[in-house]
N, C-alpha and C positions, 0 to 999 in steps of 0.2 A: 483461170485461175478467179479468187473472189477480190473484188475491189474493196479498196479501205480496211484493209485490215494489216497491209505491210507499212512500214516506217518509210516517210518520203525522204527523210534527210540523209541519204547514203553518201558519204565522200568520203575519201583518202584518207586512212587514218595511219600512224605509224604505232605500232606495238613494241615496247622494250621489255626485253628480259631484264630484270634487275641482276639476278644471279651471273652472268656473264656478259651484257652489256649487249646482246645481240639486237637488234633493230630490224623489223620487216614492216613491209607497207603494204596493205590490203584495203577494200572497203569497207566501210563499217557504219553502222547508227549509234557506236557507242559514244555516251555523253563525259567529256571531258572539258578542264577549263586549263588543263598545261598542254604547252607546245614544245615542239625539238625543230630543230633545223636537218634536216638531211639531203647533203649532195646541193646546197644551197636554195633548198625549198623548206616553208615552214610548214611542219603537219601538226595537228593535234595528237598529243599521244597517250598512248594507256600502256600503264605498267604494270606487269605481270611478275610473279615471283617464279614461274616456272613455262617453259614452252619448250616447242618440238626441238628447240638447239640445246637444252640443257635436261630434260627428262631423261630418266635412266635407261627407259624401256626404247626411245629413239637414238641414244649414244650408242647403246650396247653395254651399257655401265650397270646393267641390273644385276641383283642379289637372287639365286635359287631361295626359295624360302623352304624350309624343311618341316613339311606341313603334318606329315607322320608324326615327326616327335612331337610338336604341338599338341595333336590330338591326343598323344599319350601322355602328354602333362596334365590336360584339362581332365581327363579320364583318371587320373590317378588324386588330383588335386579334389575332385569331388565323389569319390569313390566311397566316402565315409558319410554324404548325406543320402545313400540310397536306400528305400524302404525295403 
C-alpha cells in the first residue's frame, strides 16, 4: 500500500437513516459536527436519506419498470422529428 494517501482519522461513526430511524455504527473518516448516543456511548453521526435498511432493492419492495413501454412512448413522441 502507498503511504500518505489514506486518511488517518478513522473512528467509530454512527450512520442514521432518516427515513426509518435505523442507526448502524462503523469506522469512517466522515466529517460531522453532530453527535448521537447509542447504547450509552456518544458517537459522531452522519444523517442519510436512504440506506440498506430502507432502499427498495434491499428490502424487496422494488417495482418492475416496463422499459419496453417507455421505449415505445419515446419512439412515438419523437417519430415526427425523423428526417
